[in-house]
C-alpha positions as CSV (number, residue, x, y, z in Angstrom):
1,M,-16.5,-40.5,14.1
2,T,-18.4,-38.2,11.7
3,L,-19.1,-34.8,13.1
4,D,-22.3,-32.9,12.2
5,A,-22.0,-29.3,10.9
6,V,-22.3,-27.7,14.4
7,A,-19.8,-30.0,16.1
8,R,-17.4,-29.6,13.2
9,E,-17.4,-25.8,13.5
10,L,-16.9,-26.1,17.3
11,W,-14.0,-28.4,17.0
12,A,-12.4,-26.4,14.2
13,N,-12.5,-23.3,16.3
14,A,-11.3,-25.1,19.4
15,F,-8.2,-26.3,17.6
16,A,-7.6,-23.0,15.8
17,G,-8.1,-21.2,19.1
18,I,-5.3,-23.1,20.7
19,A,-2.9,-22.3,17.8
20,E,-3.9,-18.6,18.1
21,E,-3.3,-18.6,21.8
22,M,0.1,-20.1,21.2
23,G,0.9,-17.2,18.9
24,A,-0.4,-14.7,21.4
25,V,1.8,-16.1,24.2
26,L,4.9,-16.0,21.9
27,I,4.2,-12.4,20.6
28,H,3.5,-10.9,24.0
29,S,6.4,-12.7,25.7
30,A,9.1,-12.0,23.1
31,V,11.7,-9.3,23.6
32,S,12.8,-8.6,20.0
33,P,10.8,-6.1,17.9
34,N,10.9,-8.6,15.0
35,I,8.6,-11.0,17.0
36,R,7.0,-8.7,19.5
37,E,6.1,-5.9,17.1
38,R,6.3,-7.3,13.5
39,R,4.8,-10.7,14.6
40,D,7.2,-12.6,12.3
41,A,6.2,-15.9,13.9
42,S,3.7,-18.7,13.4
43,A,2.1,-21.5,15.4
44,A,0.3,-24.7,14.6
45,L,-1.0,-28.0,16.1
46,F,-0.3,-31.5,14.7
47,D,-1.6,-34.9,15.5
48,A,0.5,-37.9,16.6
49,A,1.1,-38.9,13.0
50,G,2.5,-35.5,12.1
51,A,-0.6,-34.2,10.2
52,M,-1.5,-30.5,10.8
53,I,-4.7,-30.2,12.7
54,A,-4.9,-26.4,12.8
55,Q,-2.9,-23.3,12.3
56,A,-3.0,-19.7,13.5
57,A,-3.5,-16.9,10.9
58,H,0.2,-16.2,10.7
59,I,2.9,-16.4,8.0
60,P,2.1,-18.5,4.9
61,V,5.7,-19.3,4.1
62,H,6.2,-20.6,7.7
63,L,3.0,-22.6,8.0
64,G,3.1,-24.6,4.8
65,A,6.6,-25.9,5.7
66,L,6.0,-26.8,9.3
67,A,4.8,-30.4,8.4
68,Q,8.4,-31.2,7.3
69,A,9.7,-29.9,10.6
70,V,7.4,-32.2,12.5
71,A,8.4,-35.1,10.1
72,A,12.1,-34.4,10.8
73,V,11.5,-34.5,14.6
74,R,9.4,-37.7,14.3
75,A,12.4,-39.3,12.5
76,Q,14.4,-38.8,15.7
77,D,12.1,-41.1,17.8
78,P,11.1,-38.3,20.2
79,R,9.8,-39.0,23.7
80,P,6.6,-37.4,25.2
81,G,7.3,-34.1,26.9
82,E,10.5,-33.3,24.9
83,V,11.0,-30.0,23.0
84,Y,13.1,-30.0,19.9
85,V,14.7,-27.1,18.1
86,L,15.8,-26.9,14.5
87,N,16.5,-24.5,11.6
88,D,18.3,-26.7,9.0
89,P,16.5,-26.0,5.7
90,Y,17.3,-29.5,4.6
91,S,15.9,-31.2,7.8
92,G,12.6,-29.5,8.2
93,G,13.5,-25.8,8.3
94,S,13.0,-22.9,5.9
95,H,16.0,-20.6,6.3
96,L,18.4,-20.3,9.2
97,P,16.9,-17.3,11.0
98,D,13.6,-19.2,11.4
99,L,14.1,-21.2,14.6
100,T,11.4,-23.8,15.1
101,L,10.4,-25.4,18.4
102,V,8.5,-28.6,18.2
103,G,6.9,-29.7,21.5
104,V,6.0,-33.4,21.8
105,I,2.6,-33.5,23.6
106,R,2.3,-36.2,26.3
107,A,-0.8,-38.3,26.3
108,D,-1.0,-41.1,28.9
109,H,2.6,-42.3,28.4
110,Q,2.4,-41.9,24.6
111,I,2.6,-39.1,22.1
112,G,-0.6,-37.2,21.7
113,G,0.5,-34.7,19.1
114,Y,2.9,-31.8,18.5
115,S,2.7,-28.1,19.3
116,V,4.9,-26.1,16.9
117,V,6.1,-22.5,16.8
118,R,8.5,-20.9,14.2
119,A,9.9,-17.4,14.7
120,H,12.4,-15.3,12.7
121,H,15.3,-14.4,15.0
122,S,17.1,-11.3,13.8
123,D,20.5,-12.9,14.1
124,V,21.7,-16.5,14.2
125,G,25.3,-15.8,13.3
126,G,26.9,-16.1,9.9
127,A,28.9,-13.6,7.8
128,T,26.8,-10.5,8.4
129,P,24.6,-9.1,11.2
130,G,21.1,-10.3,10.8
131,S,22.1,-13.6,9.1
132,M,20.6,-12.5,5.7
133,P,23.7,-11.8,3.6
134,A,23.1,-11.0,0.0
135,G,25.0,-13.4,-2.3
136,A,26.0,-16.0,0.3
137,R,27.4,-18.9,-1.6
138,E,26.8,-21.7,0.9
139,L,24.6,-22.3,3.8
140,F,27.3,-22.0,6.5
141,A,27.7,-18.3,5.7
142,E,24.1,-17.6,6.8
143,G,24.4,-18.7,10.4
144,I,24.6,-21.6,12.8
145,V,22.8,-24.8,11.4
146,L,20.7,-26.8,13.9
147,P,19.4,-30.2,12.8
148,P,16.4,-31.5,14.9
149,V,17.8,-31.9,18.5
150,P,16.2,-31.7,21.9
151,L,16.5,-28.2,23.3
152,S,18.8,-28.8,26.2
153,P,20.7,-26.2,28.2
154,E,23.8,-27.4,26.4
155,V,22.3,-26.9,22.9
156,E,21.1,-23.5,23.9
157,R,24.5,-22.5,25.1
158,V,26.1,-23.6,21.8
159,L,23.4,-21.6,19.9
160,L,23.9,-18.4,21.9
161,A,27.7,-18.6,21.6
162,N,27.2,-18.2,17.8
163,V,24.9,-15.2,17.7
164,R,25.5,-11.4,18.0
165,T,22.7,-10.7,20.4
166,P,22.6,-13.7,22.8
167,E,20.4,-12.1,25.6
168,I,17.7,-11.2,23.1
169,R,17.9,-14.7,21.5
170,R,17.7,-16.3,24.9
171,A,14.6,-14.3,25.8
172,D,12.9,-15.1,22.5
173,L,13.6,-18.8,22.8
174,A,12.0,-18.7,26.3
175,A,8.9,-17.1,24.7
176,Q,8.8,-19.9,22.1
177,R,9.1,-22.5,24.8
178,A,6.2,-20.9,26.7
179,A,4.1,-20.9,23.5
180,V,4.8,-24.6,22.9
181,E,3.8,-25.4,26.5
182,R,0.6,-23.4,26.1
183,G,-0.3,-25.5,23.0
184,A,0.1,-28.7,25.0
185,E,-2.1,-27.3,27.8
186,G,-4.8,-26.5,25.4
187,V,-4.8,-30.0,23.9
188,W,-4.8,-31.5,27.4
189,A,-7.9,-29.4,28.3
190,L,-9.7,-30.8,25.3
191,A,-8.7,-34.4,26.2
192,A,-9.9,-33.9,29.7
193,R,-13.4,-33.1,28.4
194,H,-13.6,-35.5,25.5
195,G,-10.9,-38.1,26.0
196,W,-7.9,-38.6,23.7
197,S,-9.9,-40.8,21.3
198,G,-12.5,-38.0,21.0
199,V,-9.7,-35.4,20.2
200,W,-8.0,-37.6,17.6
201,D,-11.3,-38.6,15.9
202,A,-12.4,-35.0,15.7
203,A,-9.1,-34.0,14.2
204,R,-9.3,-36.8,11.6
205,D,-12.8,-35.8,10.6
206,L,-11.8,-32.2,10.2
207,M,-8.9,-33.1,7.9
208,E,-11.2,-35.3,5.8
209,Y,-13.7,-32.5,5.6
210,S,-11.1,-30.0,4.5
211,E,-9.8,-32.3,1.8
212,R,-13.4,-32.9,0.4
213,L,-14.2,-29.2,0.4
214,V,-10.9,-28.2,-1.3
215,R,-11.4,-30.8,-4.0
216,E,-15.0,-29.6,-4.6
217,R,-14.1,-25.9,-4.8
218,L,-11.1,-26.5,-7.0
219,K,-13.3,-28.5,-9.5
220,A,-15.8,-25.7,-9.4
221,G,-13.3,-22.8,-9.9
222,V,-10.5,-24.2,-12.0
223,R,-11.0,-25.9,-15.4
224,E,-9.3,-29.3,-15.9
225,I,-6.7,-27.9,-18.4
226,T,-3.0,-27.3,-18.1
227,Y,-1.8,-23.8,-17.3
228,H,1.7,-22.5,-18.0
229,A,3.7,-19.5,-17.0
230,V,7.2,-18.3,-16.5
231,D,8.4,-15.6,-14.2
232,Y,11.9,-14.4,-13.2
233,L,14.0,-13.6,-10.1
234,E,16.3,-10.6,-10.6
235,G,19.7,-12.3,-9.9
236,D,21.0,-14.2,-6.9
237,G,23.3,-11.6,-5.3
238,V,26.3,-13.0,-7.2
239,S,25.1,-12.4,-10.7
240,D,22.3,-10.0,-11.9
241,D,21.2,-12.5,-14.6
242,D,17.5,-13.4,-14.5
243,I,16.6,-16.8,-13.0
244,T,13.7,-18.6,-14.5
245,I,10.7,-19.9,-12.4
246,A,8.7,-22.1,-14.8
247,V,5.4,-23.6,-13.7
248,Q,2.9,-26.0,-15.2
249,V,-0.4,-26.2,-13.3
250,E,-2.8,-29.1,-13.7
251,L,-6.1,-29.9,-12.0
252,K,-7.1,-33.5,-12.2
253,D,-9.5,-35.4,-9.9
254,G,-9.6,-32.4,-7.6
255,V,-5.8,-32.4,-7.0
256,F,-3.9,-29.1,-7.7
257,H,-0.6,-30.2,-9.2
258,V,2.3,-27.7,-9.9
259,D,5.3,-29.0,-11.8
260,F,8.4,-26.8,-11.9
261,T,10.1,-28.6,-14.8
262,G,12.0,-25.9,-16.8
263,T,13.0,-23.9,-13.7
264,S,16.6,-22.8,-13.5
265,P,19.1,-25.1,-11.7
266,A,20.3,-24.0,-8.3
267,V,22.4,-20.9,-8.4
268,R,25.6,-19.7,-6.6
269,G,23.8,-17.1,-4.5
270,N,21.1,-17.6,-1.8
271,V,17.8,-17.4,-3.7
272,N,17.6,-21.2,-3.7
273,C,15.0,-22.8,-1.5
274,P,14.2,-26.3,-0.1
275,I,11.2,-28.0,-1.6
276,A,9.2,-27.3,1.6
277,V,9.2,-23.6,0.8
278,A,8.0,-24.3,-2.8
279,E,5.2,-26.4,-1.3
280,S,4.3,-23.5,1.1
281,A,3.9,-21.2,-1.8
282,V,1.6,-23.6,-3.7
283,L,-0.5,-24.1,-0.6
284,F,-0.9,-20.4,-0.3
285,V,-2.3,-20.2,-3.8
286,V,-4.7,-23.0,-3.1
287,Q,-5.9,-21.3,0.1
288,V,-6.6,-18.1,-1.9
289,L,-8.6,-20.1,-4.4
290,V,-10.7,-22.0,-1.9
291,G,-11.4,-19.2,0.6
292,T,-11.1,-18.7,4.3
293,E,-14.1,-20.9,5.2
294,V,-12.1,-24.0,4.7
295,P,-10.3,-25.1,7.9
296,M,-6.6,-25.0,7.1
297,N,-5.1,-28.3,8.0
298,A,-3.4,-31.4,6.4
299,G,-6.6,-32.0,4.4
300,V,-5.7,-29.0,2.2
301,A,-2.2,-30.3,1.6
302,R,-3.7,-33.7,0.5
303,A,-5.4,-31.9,-2.4
304,T,-2.1,-30.4,-3.6
305,R,0.9,-31.9,-5.3
306,V,4.3,-30.3,-6.0
307,T,7.0,-31.8,-8.2
308,A,10.4,-30.2,-9.1
309,P,13.6,-31.4,-10.6
310,A,16.1,-32.3,-7.9
311,G,18.8,-29.6,-7.7
312,C,16.7,-26.8,-9.3
313,V,16.4,-23.4,-7.6
314,V,13.1,-24.4,-5.9
315,N,14.3,-27.9,-4.8
316,A,17.9,-27.2,-3.9
317,R,20.4,-29.6,-2.5
318,W,22.6,-29.2,0.6
319,P,24.6,-27.0,1.2
320,S,23.1,-24.4,-1.2
321,A,22.5,-21.1,0.5
322,V,18.8,-20.3,1.0
323,A,18.2,-17.1,3.0
324,A,16.6,-15.2,0.1
325,G,14.8,-18.3,-1.2
326,N,12.5,-18.3,1.8
327,V,11.5,-14.7,1.5
328,E,11.9,-13.9,-2.2
329,T,11.7,-17.1,-4.2
330,S,8.6,-18.1,-2.3
331,Q,6.9,-14.8,-3.5
332,R,7.9,-15.4,-7.1
333,I,6.6,-19.0,-7.0
334,A,3.2,-17.7,-5.9
335,D,3.3,-15.0,-8.6
336,A,4.1,-17.5,-11.3
337,V,1.3,-19.9,-10.3
338,F,-1.2,-17.0,-10.2
339,R,0.1,-15.8,-13.5
340,A,-0.5,-19.2,-15.1
341,L,-4.1,-19.3,-13.7
342,A,-4.7,-15.7,-15.0
343,L,-3.5,-16.6,-18.5
344,G,-5.9,-19.6,-18.4
345,G,-8.9,-17.4,-17.6
346,V,-9.2,-18.1,-13.9
347,A,-10.4,-15.2,-11.8
348,V,-7.3,-14.2,-9.7
349,P,-5.9,-10.9,-8.6
350,A,-3.2,-9.0,-10.4
351,Q,0.3,-9.4,-9.1
352,G,1.1,-7.7,-5.9
353,Q,4.6,-6.2,-5.1
354,G,6.1,-9.7,-5.2
355,T,8.9,-9.1,-2.7
356,M,9.4,-8.7,1.0
357,N,12.0,-5.9,0.7
358,N,14.2,-7.5,3.3
359,I,16.4,-4.9,5.1
360,T,19.0,-6.0,7.6
361,L,21.2,-3.6,9.6
362,G,23.6,-4.3,12.5
363,G,26.8,-3.5,14.1
364,T,28.5,-2.9,17.4
365,H,27.5,0.4,19.0
366,P,29.8,2.2,21.5
367,L,28.8,2.3,25.2
368,S,29.1,6.1,25.2
369,P,25.8,8.1,25.5
370,S,23.6,7.4,22.5
371,P,22.0,10.2,20.4
372,V,18.7,8.3,20.5
373,G,18.7,7.3,24.2
374,P,19.3,4.0,26.0
375,H,19.4,0.8,24.0
376,P,18.1,-2.5,25.5
377,L,20.7,-4.4,23.4
378,S,23.0,-7.2,24.1
379,P,26.6,-6.8,25.5
380,S,29.0,-7.5,22.7
381,P,30.2,-11.1,22.8
382,F,33.5,-9.8,21.3
383,G,34.6,-7.8,24.3
384,R,35.1,-4.6,22.4
385,G,33.4,-2.2,24.8
386,G,30.2,-1.9,22.8
387,I,26.8,-3.4,22.4
388,S,25.8,-5.5,19.4
389,W,22.5,-4.7,17.7
390,T,20.6,-6.1,14.7
391,Y,17.6,-4.8,12.9
392,Y,15.6,-6.8,10.4
393,E,12.4,-5.8,8.6
394,T,10.3,-6.7,5.6
395,I,8.6,-3.7,4.1
396,G,5.0,-3.7,2.7
397,G,4.0,-2.5,-0.7
398,G,1.0,-2.6,-3.1
399,Q,-1.4,-5.5,-3.5
400,G,-2.8,-6.3,-6.9
401,A,-6.3,-5.2,-7.9
402,S,-9.0,-7.7,-8.6
403,A,-12.6,-7.9,-9.9
404,A,-13.7,-7.1,-6.4
405,G,-11.9,-3.7,-6.3
406,P,-8.7,-1.8,-6.0
407,G,-5.6,-3.4,-4.4
408,P,-4.8,-2.2,-0.8
409,S,-1.8,0.0,-0.4
410,A,1.2,-0.4,2.0
411,V,0.5,-4.0,3.0
412,H,2.5,-7.2,3.3
413,V,1.7,-9.3,0.2
414,G,1.7,-13.0,-0.6
415,M,3.9,-15.2,1.5
416,S,4.4,-12.5,4.2
417,N,1.8,-11.5,6.8
418,T,3.8,-9.4,9.2
419,R,3.4,-5.9,10.5
420,N,5.9,-3.1,10.4
421,T,8.3,-2.0,13.2
422,P,6.8,1.2,14.7
423,V,9.1,4.2,14.2
424,E,9.2,4.8,17.9
425,V,10.4,1.3,18.7
426,L,12.9,1.3,15.9
427,E,14.5,4.5,17.0
428,L,14.5,3.5,20.7
429,E,16.2,0.2,20.2
430,C,18.6,0.9,17.3
431,P,21.0,3.7,16.3
432,L,18.7,4.7,13.5
433,R,16.5,7.7,12.6
434,V,13.5,7.3,10.3
435,R,13.5,10.4,8.0
436,E,10.4,9.4,6.0
437,Y,7.7,6.7,6.2
438,A,4.9,7.2,3.7
439,I,2.8,5.7,0.9
440,R,4.5,5.8,-2.4
441,R,1.9,7.7,-4.4
442,H,1.0,6.7,-8.0
443,S,3.0,3.5,-7.9
444,G,0.0,1.2,-8.3
445,G,-0.9,0.1,-11.8
446,V,-3.9,1.9,-13.5
447,G,-7.0,0.0,-14.5
448,M,-10.7,-0.3,-14.0
449,H,-9.5,-1.1,-10.5
450,A,-6.1,0.3,-9.6
451,G,-3.3,-1.6,-7.9
452,G,-2.3,-0.6,-4.4
453,N,0.6,1.8,-3.8
454,G,3.9,0.9,-2.4
455,V,5.8,2.4,0.6
456,V,8.7,4.8,1.1
457,R,10.9,4.0,4.1
458,E,14.0,6.2,4.6
459,F,16.6,5.7,7.4
460,E,19.5,7.8,8.6
461,L,22.4,5.9,10.3
462,L,23.5,7.2,13.7
463,A,26.3,4.7,13.9
464,P,28.4,2.6,11.5
465,A,26.6,-0.5,10.4
466,D,26.5,-3.3,7.9
467,L,23.5,-3.3,5.5
468,S,22.1,-6.3,3.6
469,I,19.2,-5.9,1.1
470,L,17.3,-8.8,-0.4
471,S,14.6,-7.5,-2.7
472,E,12.9,-8.2,-6.0
473,R,10.7,-6.4,-8.6
474,R,13.4,-3.7,-9.2
475,R,13.3,-4.2,-13.0
476,H,10.4,-6.7,-13.6
477,R,7.3,-4.8,-12.6
478,P,4.3,-6.6,-11.0
479,R,1.9,-7.5,-13.8
480,G,-1.6,-6.3,-14.2
481,V,-4.5,-8.5,-15.2
482,G,-7.0,-8.2,-18.1
483,G,-5.4,-5.1,-19.6
484,G,-4.7,-3.4,-16.3
485,E,-1.3,-1.7,-16.1
486,D,1.7,-3.1,-14.3
487,G,2.7,-1.7,-10.9
488,A,5.8,0.5,-10.5
489,A,9.1,-1.2,-9.9
490,G,10.8,-0.7,-6.6
491,R,14.1,1.2,-5.9
492,N,16.9,0.9,-3.3
493,L,19.0,4.1,-2.7
494,L,22.0,4.9,-0.6
495,N,22.7,8.7,-0.4
496,G,20.7,9.1,-3.6
497,R,22.7,6.5,-5.5
498,E,20.7,3.4,-6.7
499,L,21.7,0.1,-5.3
500,P,21.1,-3.4,-6.8
501,A,18.2,-5.6,-5.8
502,K,20.5,-7.7,-3.6
503,T,23.6,-6.2,-2.0
504,N,25.8,-5.9,1.1
505,V,27.2,-2.5,2.0
506,A,29.2,-1.1,4.9
507,L,27.6,2.2,6.1
508,Q,28.9,5.1,8.1
509,S,27.1,7.4,10.5
510,G,25.1,9.9,8.5
511,D,24.4,7.6,5.5
512,I,20.8,7.6,4.3
513,V,19.1,4.4,3.0
514,R,15.9,4.9,1.1
515,I,13.6,2.0,0.1
516,E,10.8,2.6,-2.4
517,T,8.7,-0.6,-2.6
518,P,6.7,-1.7,-5.7
519,G,3.1,-1.0,-6.4
520,G,0.5,-3.7,-7.3
521,G,-0.8,-4.4,-10.8
522,G,-4.0,-3.0,-12.0
523,F,-7.2,-4.9,-13.1
524,S,-9.4,-4.5,-16.1
525,T,-11.8,-6.7,-17.9
526,E,-10.0,-7.4,-21.2
527,A,-8.5,-10.8,-21.9
528,P,-5.0,-11.0,-20.3
């Protein structure tokens, strides 16, 4: 079936609308602030062959990797109506806090497709509260590992026995299940009107259309030459030595190919990532290049290709630790690819903050009256007369400027697309006080168009806690384009003392943690 322009638009919005509704069900049903307030979650629909039909406008690093999650489930010979759970980065996951539910949609006694949601849970066990330890040297230190398995009561019981906040995790899993079910209901409604063959044919046409459109736009906007760039991660949490991300970008026959030959081998710390995360970052760059008018589905992925040496930092082998790879290395990959294009004369924005500024706090809070009111937290599984709490947040910063104008300030950049945790919610649910939350003035790079400013976020601890920070751009500043100045580097401070980009610290009540996030690079019109 070949759709005309009107029918194609209607079908594209119908599929995308189902994915958006899945996301809305998840966000409005979840209990944890990380999903309910920050919206650190994503949703998408796939056909019976495991090809993405549509995605919601959620988190780039989630969405680009979901196809491998569906492939991992399909390898288990699933049955219609089952719901699978997974988080293993080497079997379709990204990093362990991202729990993925894959619903197998029933279609007249066969599989009609898959409804998929991925959500970042603020604790899945491991060495430190929040499951994002800086410098973890193997995957098992980062939390419980779930290969693709049906989500049975027994599996849920095992999962909840390994986390610090089981009641919150149980509620968020229920919200994910409801979102998966809503996706199936949406596809069933389309099939009731158009028949299953009509649904599948429309999905196939949309993918073919997206692939054609991406290839045409890439040919029009990117010259068929080879682009090169190198960028660096600022240590792995074990060593502060720079880690090289090398990219070679080639456009040929409408296919956007990124080769990571020359990238550093996998490291001891947890900035490694599975190849699915590298593919997500490259897909994000392609989406920026082709524009939002292109329906985002498997057709876009067919016009991209990623190769990387096995065992390098962006194509790590089990059991390399990966918690920071998902959130920080993905950002640096996108930065490196954009840098290569900019050096080759392609019109792209200056670098944004290039980090998610991951802050994780947690501990066991006494059951005595709290200085900040009641806490809807989980009873401690350790039986120590307290309540366990975890807080995770990524903090926005400056976006890079472009030919179109200045970069926005205080936004999530690149592979993140989350919101912040409102101060009122944070102080209600955690023993924390926010002392300052403001735009970091004059941190954006100067140019014809200035880069966006970063953020200042300062916390006071009202109870002892463990702190983990995973951040970047603390010494390598976000680069400007065309002669625009670089953005300011970020800073992490504890009681006025500077902390490394990646660190774990035990805190006491009264300690003050201050995060100053990077600004975006500036834009001018000279040759870069």
